[in-house]
Structures are given as structure tokens and as C-alpha cells.
C-alpha positions as CSV (number, residue, x, y, z in Angstrom):
1,M,25.4,-16.6,11.3
2,T,23.0,-17.0,8.4
3,V,20.8,-14.0,7.7
4,T,17.6,-14.8,5.9
5,T,15.6,-12.1,4.0
6,S,12.0,-12.1,2.9
7,A,10.5,-10.6,-0.2
8,P,9.7,-6.9,0.2
9,T,6.1,-6.3,1.1
10,D,5.9,-2.6,0.3
11,A,5.5,-2.8,-3.4
12,P,3.1,-0.2,-4.8
13,P,-0.4,-1.5,-5.2
14,S,-1.7,-2.3,-8.7
15,A,-4.5,-0.4,-10.4
16,P,-7.0,-3.2,-9.8
17,D,-6.0,-3.2,-6.1
18,I,-6.6,0.5,-5.9
19,E,-9.9,0.2,-7.6
20,A,-11.0,-2.6,-5.3
21,K,-10.0,-0.5,-2.3
22,M,-11.9,2.5,-3.6
23,R,-15.1,0.4,-4.0
24,V,-14.8,-0.8,-0.4
25,E,-14.4,2.8,0.8
26,V,-17.4,3.8,-1.3
27,R,-19.5,1.0,0.3
28,D,-18.4,2.1,3.8
29,I,-19.4,5.7,3.1
30,G,-22.8,4.7,1.8
31,I,-24.1,5.8,-1.6
32,P,-27.6,7.3,-1.2
33,P,-30.1,4.7,-2.5
34,R,-31.8,5.1,-5.8
35,P,-35.0,7.0,-5.3
36,A,-38.1,4.7,-5.3
37,I,-39.7,6.8,-8.1
38,L,-36.8,6.0,-10.4
39,E,-37.2,2.3,-9.6
40,R,-40.9,2.5,-10.6
41,I,-40.2,4.4,-13.8
42,N,-37.4,2.1,-14.8
43,S,-39.6,-0.9,-14.2
44,E,-42.3,0.5,-16.5
45,M,-39.7,1.5,-19.1
46,Q,-38.3,-2.1,-19.3
47,K,-41.6,-3.3,-20.7
48,D,-41.9,-3.9,-24.5
49,E,-44.6,-1.2,-24.7
50,P,-44.3,1.3,-21.8
51,D,-47.6,2.8,-20.8
52,F,-47.2,6.6,-20.9
53,K,-50.3,7.1,-18.8
54,Q,-48.9,4.8,-16.1
55,L,-45.6,6.7,-16.3
56,A,-47.5,10.0,-16.0
57,D,-49.3,8.7,-13.0
58,I,-46.0,7.6,-11.3
59,V,-44.5,11.1,-11.8
60,G,-47.7,12.8,-10.9
61,S,-47.8,10.9,-7.5
62,D,-45.1,13.3,-6.3
63,V,-46.6,16.8,-6.6
64,G,-43.3,18.6,-6.3
65,L,-41.5,16.5,-8.9
66,A,-44.5,16.7,-11.3
67,A,-44.5,20.5,-11.0
68,S,-40.8,20.6,-11.6
69,V,-41.0,18.3,-14.7
70,I,-43.6,20.6,-16.2
71,K,-41.5,23.6,-15.4
72,V,-38.4,22.0,-17.1
73,A,-40.4,21.1,-20.2
74,N,-41.5,24.8,-20.5
75,S,-38.0,26.2,-19.9
76,P,-36.3,28.2,-22.6
77,Y,-33.6,25.6,-22.7
78,F,-35.9,23.2,-24.6
79,G,-37.5,25.9,-26.6
80,F,-40.9,24.2,-27.3
81,G,-43.4,26.6,-28.8
82,K,-46.5,25.3,-27.0
83,K,-46.8,25.4,-23.2
84,V,-46.9,22.1,-21.5
85,R,-49.8,21.8,-19.0
86,S,-49.5,18.2,-17.7
87,V,-47.0,15.5,-16.9
88,Q,-48.3,13.4,-19.8
89,E,-47.6,16.3,-22.2
90,A,-44.1,16.7,-20.6
91,L,-43.4,13.0,-21.2
92,L,-44.4,13.4,-24.9
93,V,-42.3,16.4,-25.6
94,L,-39.2,15.6,-23.5
95,G,-39.1,11.8,-24.0
96,L,-38.5,9.1,-21.4
97,K,-34.8,9.4,-21.3
98,V,-34.8,13.2,-20.5
99,I,-37.7,12.6,-18.0
100,V,-35.7,10.0,-16.1
101,R,-32.6,12.3,-15.9
102,T,-34.7,15.3,-15.0
103,I,-36.3,13.4,-12.1
104,A,-32.9,12.1,-11.0
105,G,-31.5,15.6,-10.9
106,L,-34.4,16.9,-8.9
107,A,-34.2,13.9,-6.5
108,L,-30.5,14.5,-6.0
109,Q,-31.0,17.8,-4.3
110,R,-33.7,16.3,-2.1
111,T,-31.3,13.6,-0.9
112,F,-29.1,15.9,1.1
113,P,-31.5,18.1,3.1
114,H,-29.5,18.0,6.3
115,V,-26.1,18.8,4.8
116,P,-25.4,22.5,5.6
117,N,-24.2,25.3,3.3
118,L,-25.0,23.5,0.0
119,E,-27.1,26.3,-1.6
120,R,-24.2,27.7,-3.5
121,F,-23.2,24.1,-4.6
122,W,-26.6,23.4,-6.1
123,D,-26.7,26.8,-7.8
124,A,-23.2,26.1,-9.3
125,S,-24.2,22.7,-10.5
126,A,-27.4,24.0,-12.1
127,C,-25.4,26.7,-13.9
128,T,-22.7,24.3,-15.1
129,A,-25.4,22.0,-16.4
130,R,-27.2,24.9,-18.2
131,V,-24.1,26.3,-19.8
132,S,-22.8,22.8,-20.7
133,G,-26.1,22.2,-22.6
134,W,-25.8,25.6,-24.3
135,L,-22.2,24.9,-25.3
136,A,-23.0,21.5,-26.7
137,Q,-25.7,23.1,-28.9
138,N,-23.4,26.0,-29.9
139,L,-20.5,23.7,-30.8
140,S,-22.7,21.1,-32.4
141,G,-20.2,20.1,-35.1
142,R,-17.2,20.1,-32.8
143,A,-18.6,19.0,-29.4
144,K,-20.2,15.9,-30.9
145,V,-22.3,15.3,-27.8
146,R,-26.0,15.7,-27.3
147,A,-27.1,18.9,-25.4
148,D,-29.2,16.8,-22.9
149,D,-26.2,14.6,-22.2
150,A,-24.0,17.6,-21.5
151,Y,-26.7,19.1,-19.3
152,T,-27.1,15.9,-17.3
153,F,-23.4,15.4,-16.9
154,G,-23.0,19.0,-15.7
155,L,-25.8,18.5,-13.1
156,F,-24.3,15.3,-11.7
157,R,-20.6,15.9,-12.3
158,D,-19.8,16.8,-8.7
159,C,-22.6,14.9,-7.0
160,G,-20.0,13.0,-4.9
161,V,-19.2,16.3,-3.0
162,P,-22.3,16.3,-0.8
163,V,-21.9,12.6,-0.2
164,L,-18.4,13.1,1.2
165,M,-19.5,16.0,3.4
166,I,-21.6,13.7,5.5
167,P,-18.9,11.4,6.9
168,F,-15.9,13.9,6.7
169,P,-16.3,17.1,8.6
170,E,-12.9,18.2,7.3
171,Y,-13.9,17.9,3.7
172,Q,-14.6,21.6,3.3
173,G,-10.9,22.2,4.0
174,V,-9.8,19.5,1.6
175,L,-11.9,21.1,-1.1
176,K,-10.1,24.4,-0.5
177,T,-6.7,22.8,-0.7
178,A,-7.7,20.9,-3.9
179,N,-9.0,24.1,-5.6
180,A,-5.8,25.9,-4.9
181,E,-3.5,23.1,-6.0
182,A,-1.6,24.1,-9.2
183,T,0.0,20.8,-10.4
184,A,-1.4,17.7,-8.8
185,S,-4.9,16.6,-9.8
186,F,-7.9,17.6,-7.8
187,T,-8.7,14.0,-6.9
188,A,-5.1,13.3,-5.9
189,V,-5.4,15.9,-3.1
190,E,-8.7,14.2,-2.0
191,D,-7.1,10.7,-2.1
192,Q,-4.2,11.9,0.0
193,A,-6.4,13.4,2.7
194,L,-9.3,10.9,2.7
195,S,-8.3,7.8,0.7
196,I,-11.3,8.5,-1.5
197,N,-12.5,11.2,-3.9
198,H,-15.7,12.8,-5.1
199,A,-15.2,11.6,-8.7
200,I,-15.3,7.9,-7.7
201,V,-18.2,8.4,-5.3
202,G,-20.2,10.4,-7.8
203,S,-19.6,7.9,-10.5
204,E,-20.9,5.1,-8.3
205,L,-24.0,7.2,-7.4
206,A,-24.7,8.1,-11.1
207,E,-24.4,4.4,-12.2
208,D,-26.7,3.2,-9.4
209,W,-29.2,6.0,-10.3
210,L,-29.5,4.6,-13.9
211,L,-27.5,7.3,-15.7
212,P,-25.8,6.0,-18.9
213,E,-22.3,4.6,-19.0
214,E,-20.7,7.5,-20.8
215,I,-22.0,9.9,-18.2
216,H,-21.0,8.0,-15.0
217,T,-17.6,7.2,-16.6
218,A,-17.1,10.9,-17.4
219,I,-17.9,11.7,-13.7
220,R,-15.2,9.2,-12.7
221,H,-12.5,10.8,-14.9
222,H,-13.5,14.5,-15.0
223,H,-10.3,15.7,-13.2
224,D,-8.0,13.4,-15.2
225,A,-6.1,15.4,-17.9
226,G,-4.8,12.1,-19.3
227,V,-8.3,11.1,-20.3
228,I,-8.9,14.3,-22.3
229,E,-5.6,14.6,-24.0
230,D,-5.0,13.4,-27.5
231,G,-4.1,9.7,-27.4
232,G,-6.0,9.2,-24.1
233,P,-7.0,5.7,-23.0
234,A,-8.8,3.7,-25.7
235,A,-11.1,2.2,-23.1
236,V,-12.7,5.7,-22.5
237,A,-15.3,6.4,-25.2
238,P,-14.9,9.6,-27.3
239,A,-18.3,10.8,-26.0
240,T,-17.1,10.5,-22.4
241,R,-14.0,12.6,-23.2
242,R,-16.0,15.2,-25.0
243,L,-18.5,15.5,-22.1
244,I,-15.6,16.3,-19.8
245,A,-14.2,18.9,-22.2
246,V,-17.5,20.6,-22.7
247,S,-18.3,20.8,-19.0
248,Q,-14.8,22.1,-18.1
249,T,-15.1,24.7,-20.8
250,A,-18.5,25.7,-19.5
251,E,-17.1,26.1,-16.1
252,Y,-14.3,28.3,-17.4
253,L,-16.9,30.6,-19.1
254,I,-18.9,30.8,-15.9
255,H,-15.9,31.8,-13.9
256,R,-15.0,34.5,-16.4
257,H,-18.5,35.9,-16.2
258,T,-18.9,35.7,-12.4
259,G,-15.4,36.4,-11.3
260,L,-15.7,33.5,-8.8
261,N,-12.8,31.4,-10.1
262,R,-11.6,29.5,-7.0
263,T,-10.0,26.6,-8.8
264,R,-6.9,25.9,-10.9
265,E,-8.6,23.3,-13.0
266,W,-8.6,25.3,-16.3
267,D,-4.9,25.7,-16.0
268,K,-4.5,21.9,-15.8
269,L,-7.2,20.8,-18.1
270,G,-8.0,23.8,-20.4
271,P,-5.4,23.2,-23.1
272,A,-6.5,19.5,-23.6
273,C,-10.2,20.6,-23.6
274,M,-9.5,23.2,-26.3
275,A,-7.6,20.8,-28.4
276,L,-10.3,18.1,-28.2
277,L,-13.1,20.6,-29.1
278,E,-10.9,22.2,-31.8
279,L,-11.1,25.7,-30.1
280,D,-8.6,28.5,-30.3
281,E,-8.4,31.7,-28.2
282,E,-10.6,33.6,-30.7
283,D,-13.2,30.9,-30.4
284,L,-13.0,31.0,-26.7
285,E,-13.5,34.8,-26.7
286,R,-16.5,34.5,-29.0
287,L,-18.1,31.8,-26.7
288,F,-17.5,34.1,-23.7
289,Q,-19.3,37.0,-25.4
290,D,-22.2,34.8,-26.5
291,S,-22.7,32.8,-23.2
292,H,-23.9,35.7,-21.1
293,A,-27.6,34.7,-21.2
294,A,-26.9,31.0,-20.6
295,V,-24.8,31.9,-17.5
296,K,-27.4,34.2,-16.1
297,G,-30.2,31.7,-16.9
298,E,-32.1,34.1,-19.2
């Protein structure tokens, strides 16, 4: 009797196949649409000569966002001497790029009003953003990233988390497991449980919401030690790698100050972050001592 055999069909999927599958999963989940106000601002910014009064009117049409933009412009983080009293003044002192990112960050929290128990998440994201911006300023020669980029990345880094909480009631448990995992990457735990992870989802959201490439790419790879390590993939820009390192270091400092360390990420990513930012243990201790006000928001 002749026995015929067929080629094996269980070969591991290629990277492009995995990426394509992830994109399908993301579409099935549903990325929150870009806020209409960002669309209107982006449309005006695409003109050869954007009209600042028109932009101010667009922002001012949403009273809550307008008040928040003025508050941001007057915050100690930006350190302007004169108090801003109008949206138009905020536009002039912050610049269009920062205004767009500020509004995107404010709109992000509004997008998930019905997802329960996110107060601590938003507080943590805001703190990570604040300390990341402070750290980029403090390490200006070594971080080599703009403070406002570091701030924006910190704010949006984990924006995929609330998106995944909507379709996956079990996601809280997956997060606890991923936080406790000592060796496998955080996103590998999510992929195993859900076939999708918050880094991919967050990157797609950030790209759709008009954040620059180095930021949405950093969101995609922020749990990937291989991207941060020396000799990481050439396709990933140095600014992207440094954004991840700054943010992860900021999170480490926050955890030391608050005692709320519920993750093993510094164990997995810390050495690569320190090497990339040219930090030693003495530098880290100095940053810890100096970061108290940034962590507390003072």
C-alpha cells in the first residue's frame, strides 16, 4: 500500500502574518475614533498659513477643553512667567504641536466614561507623563528627547489598556498576571490570553489620533527589551528607543517614591534603560532624591 504524505501545515507564522492578524484583531475590537475637534484642528494646521484666531475659536468651542488648555499653559511644568488668560494666548506660548497633544490627552480620558475603576489608571498615566517630562529635562544631554515628547509618550503609553477593558471582562486578571511575570514580556502574557495586547492597540490609537511616528512606534514596543538594548533593530529610531527608556525610568522612580510597585518591568527592562541613558546606580539615586516634587506634582 502506498502511503502519501502532505506538507506540514503547522509551521510557525511569519512576522508579517502575525502583524496582519494583530491588525485584524484591532479592527474587530474597535479603536475609539479620532475626536472631531482634532480633525478640525488638523484641517486648519494643514493650511499654508494656519489662522490662530480660527484655531482658538475651535478650541474655545469646547469650554471644558479650553479651560484645561489654559490650565496646562499655566502649569509649573511649562514655567512661563506671565499667566495665560485666553486660548489664543495658550496657542502662542505652547505652540500648535503641544496644543494638539494636550487636547488629545484630555480627549483620551473623556473617551472612556463608562469603563469602571479607571481613576487610578488616569492618575498613574498623568504621573508617568509628568515625571517623564521632568526626567527628559533633567537628563537633557543624555536623554536626547524633547520634554514635551516624553510627556506625551508617558500620557499615551498605556492607552490601549482601557480599550481592551471594554471587550474583555477578564482583562483585569490578565494585567495582574502580566505584572507578576518575571521573565516573559508583559505583552507576551497578554497575547497568550487574548491574542492581542495593549501596546499594539495603543499604537494604533495614537497613530490614528495624529501623534508623531516616534511616539506611536514607542507605544508599540515599550515592553520589548530587545528594542532598548544596544544593537536593537535599526528600523526603530533612536528617539523611539530613548522615549521608552525615559518613561520606564520615570516609572521606576515613581514606584520607589510611592511604594506601589506591582510590576516586574524594571527587572526586565531597567538594565537596558540605564545603559541607553548612560546612567549608573549613583545617577539613579540622585534622580530619586531630586524627583520628589515631580512625582507629587508640586
